[in-house]
C-alpha positions in Angstrom: -20.8 -12.1 45.6 -19.6 -9.5 43.9 -15.9 -8.1 44.8 -14.5 -5.2 43.7 -10.8 -3.9 44.5 -9.0 -1.2 44.5 -5.4 -0.7 44.6 -1.7 1.7 44.1 0.3 -0.1 41.7 3.1 -2.0 43.5 4.7 -4.7 41.7 7.2 -5.7 44.7 4.8 -7.2 46.7 1.4 -6.4 46.7 0.6 -6.7 42.7 1.6 -10.1 43.1 -0.5 -10.8 46.3 -3.7 -9.3 44.5 -2.7 -11.7 40.9 -3.6 -14.4 43.5 -7.1 -13.2 44.4 -8.3 -12.6 41.2 -7.4 -15.5 39.3 -9.8 -17.4 42.3 -12.2 -15.0 42.1 -11.8 -14.0 38.6 -15.7 -15.0 38.0 -16.9 -13.2 40.7 -14.5 -9.8 40.5 -17.0 -7.4 38.9 -14.5 -4.3 38.8 -10.7 -3.2 39.9 -9.8 0.4 40.7 -6.6 1.5 40.0 -4.8 4.3 42.6 -2.4 6.4 41.2 0.3 8.1 42.4 2.3 7.9 45.4 2.1 8.9 49.4 6.0 10.3 48.1 4.6 12.9 46.7 3.4 14.3 49.5 6.1 14.3 51.7 8.3 17.1 52.3 12.0 17.2 49.7 13.5 17.0 53.3 10.7 13.8 54.8 11.4 12.2 50.8 15.7 12.0 51.7 14.7 10.8 55.3 12.8 8.4 53.7 14.5 6.7 50.9 17.9 6.8 53.1 15.8 5.3 55.8 14.7 2.8 53.3 18.8 1.5 52.5 19.4 1.3 55.5 16.6 -1.7 56.7 16.6 -2.7 52.7 19.5 -2.1 52.4 21.4 -1.2 48.2 20.4 -4.7 46.3 17.5 -5.1 47.6 16.7 -1.7 46.4 18.7 -2.0 43.3 16.5 -5.5 43.1 13.2 -3.6 43.7 14.2 -1.5 40.3 14.7 -4.1 38.0 11.3 -5.4 39.3 9.6 -1.6 39.3 11.2 -1.0 35.6 9.5 -4.9 34.1 6.7 -3.8 35.6 6.9 -0.4 33.2 8.1 -1.8 30.1 7.2 -5.9 30.5 3.8 -5.6 32.1 5.0 -7.9 34.7 2.5 -8.5 37.4 0.6 -6.0 36.2 -2.5 -5.3 37.9 -4.3 -3.9 34.5 -2.6 -7.1 32.3 -4.0 -9.3 34.4 -7.7 -8.2 34.4 -7.7 -7.1 30.8 -7.1 -10.9 30.5 -10.3 -12.3 32.2 -12.6 -9.3 31.0 -12.4 -7.7 34.2 -13.4 -3.9 34.1 -10.5 -1.3 35.0 -11.2 1.9 36.6 -8.0 4.5 36.8 -8.9 7.2 39.3 -6.7 9.6 41.3 -8.4 8.9 43.8 -11.2 6.3 45.6 -13.2 9.1 47.0 -13.7 11.0 43.7 -17.4 11.7 43.4 -17.6 10.7 39.6 -16.1 7.1 40.2 -18.1 6.7 43.2 -21.2 6.6 41.5 -19.8 4.3 39.2 -19.0 1.9 41.6 -23.1 2.4 43.2 -23.8 1.1 39.7 -21.7 -2.1 40.5 -23.6 -3.7 43.4 -20.5 -4.8 45.2 -21.3 -7.9 48.4 -17.4 -6.4 49.8 -14.8 -3.8 48.4 -10.9 -5.5 49.0 -8.8 -1.7 49.9 -4.9 -2.2 48.7 -4.9 1.3 47.7 -2.9 4.1 49.7 -6.2 7.0 49.8 -7.9 7.0 53.5 -11.4 5.8 52.7 -14.4 8.5 52.9 -17.4 7.5 54.9 -19.3 7.6 51.8 -16.7 4.9 50.5 -17.5 2.8 53.6 -21.1 2.8 53.2 -21.1 1.0 49.4 -20.9 -2.5 49.9 -23.1 -4.3 51.7 -20.7 -6.7 53.1 -18.5 -4.0 53.9 -14.7 -3.0 53.0 -12.0 -5.3 54.1 -7.6 -5.0 54.4 -5.1 -7.0 54.3 -3.2 -5.7 57.7 0.9 -6.5 58.0 0.5 -6.9 62.3 -2.0 -8.8 64.7 -3.7 -6.0 65.5 -4.9 -3.9 67.6 -1.6 -4.2 68.3 0.9 -2.2 65.3 -1.5 -0.7 63.8 -0.3 2.5 61.0 2.4 1.4 58.7 5.6 -0.6 58.3 4.3 -2.7 61.7 7.3 -5.9 60.8 10.0 -3.5 60.8 8.4 -1.6 64.3 8.0 -5.2 65.7 11.4 -6.4 65.0 12.4 -3.0 66.8 10.2 -3.8 69.5 12.3 -7.3 70.5 8.2 -9.0 69.4 8.6 -13.2 69.0 6.1 -13.1 65.9 4.6 -10.9 63.6 1.2 -11.4 61.1 -2.1 -10.5 58.8 -4.7 -9.8 60.3 -7.6 -9.7 57.1 -9.9 -6.8 59.3 -12.7 -4.5 58.2 -12.3 -0.9 56.9 -14.1 1.6 59.3 -13.5 5.7 59.3 -10.2 5.4 61.9 -6.4 3.4 61.2 -6.9 0.1 61.2 -9.8 0.3 63.7 -12.1 -2.8 62.2 -13.3 -5.8 62.7 -11.2 -8.6 62.2 -12.2 -11.3 60.4 -9.2 -13.2 60.3 -5.6 -14.0 61.4 -2.8 -15.5 60.6 1.1 -15.3 63.0 4.1 -15.7 61.9 7.1 -16.6 64.3 10.0 -14.0 64.2 13.7 -15.6 63.9 17.1 -14.6 65.4 18.2 -14.3 61.8 15.7 -12.9 60.1 15.3 -9.3 58.8 12.2 -6.8 57.7 12.9 -8.2 54.2 12.2 -11.9 54.6 9.9 -11.1 56.9 7.9 -8.8 54.3 8.6 -11.9 52.0 6.7 -14.5 54.2 4.0 -12.2 55.0 3.1 -11.6 52.0 3.3 -15.6 50.9 1.1 -16.1 53.9 -0.8 -12.7 52.5 -3.6 -15.0 50.0 -4.3 -18.1 52.2 -5.1 -14.9 54.8 -7.6 -13.5 52.0 -9.5 -16.5 51.1 -10.6 -17.9 54.3 -11.4 -14.0 54.9 -13.6 -14.3 52.0 -14.9 -17.7 53.0 -16.2 -16.8 55.9 -18.3 -13.8 54.7 -20.3 -16.1 52.4 -22.0 -17.2 55.2 -24.7 -16.0 56.9 -23.5 -15.7 59.9 -20.2 -14.3 59.4 -20.9 -11.6 62.0 -20.0 -15.1 64.8 -15.9 -15.9 63.3 -15.4 -11.5 63.6 -12.2 -11.5 66.6 -12.4 -7.9 68.4 -9.9 -5.0 66.9 -10.2 -4.0 70.9 -8.9 0.1 71.1 -7.5 -0.8 74.7 -5.0 -2.4 73.3 -4.1 -1.1 70.2 -0.6 0.1 69.5 -0.1 3.2 66.3 3.3 3.5 64.4 3.6 6.1 61.6 7.0 5.7 58.8 10.5 4.8 60.0 13.0 8.1 59.9 17.1 7.9 60.2 17.2 7.5 63.3 15.0 4.6 63.2 17.0 2.8 60.5 19.7 2.9 63.1 18.3 1.2 65.5 17.5 -2.0 63.0 20.8 -1.9 61.7 22.4 -2.3 65.3 19.7 -5.0 66.1 20.4 -6.9 62.8 24.1 -6.6 63.6 23.5 -7.9 67.6 21.4 -10.5 66.1 23.5 -12.0 63.2 27.2 -12.4 65.7 
């Protein structure tokens, strides 16, 4: 199988997850695209300030400091660097501003890929989705079709769900709406926090992706796919300050 990966660098969660995938399938990965830029840059100043204050509320000051240290280690020491691992295994790297760029589409078509694993923040256009023989797949931190959108574990916690999970699914032109290949369930316990849920999700994510890739090797992989029913779907965007306050209240209630 010929595998291509696209990723927006996240040295705290996404990069360590993808490094495990790269190490497992190093002989089958034909290229990796590092997509530059951040979703934060697309927000207005007011929304950016709101986003950061909310982030501090829902993850905690110590967690923010820890993440800053991880980012510095990544930038200075290349710890959890996708590029460094790719170089180790002689995997071609493409540094791009957008996965939808015409020149990049020409390059990736030449690789004749079977699947693209997308963990970038770009919304993929139809021209990219049609390139791989099998399809583009994504890891989403929710039990689809529930909790499409952003930061699903946060919203599941706020809404007093009993479980959260991981869905490896095909990417289509909708938002988290493609057919599901694999799902893994994780119990939400009373003493859990957003941080602990994210840790559990990313510990289980490589296993879910391994299973999905092995299913896609099968000639009859279509028989394993799970419906992602739009009629049962819920969608959530990034939390705002008022949501952060709700989270703090919920967390205190669960603890005490």
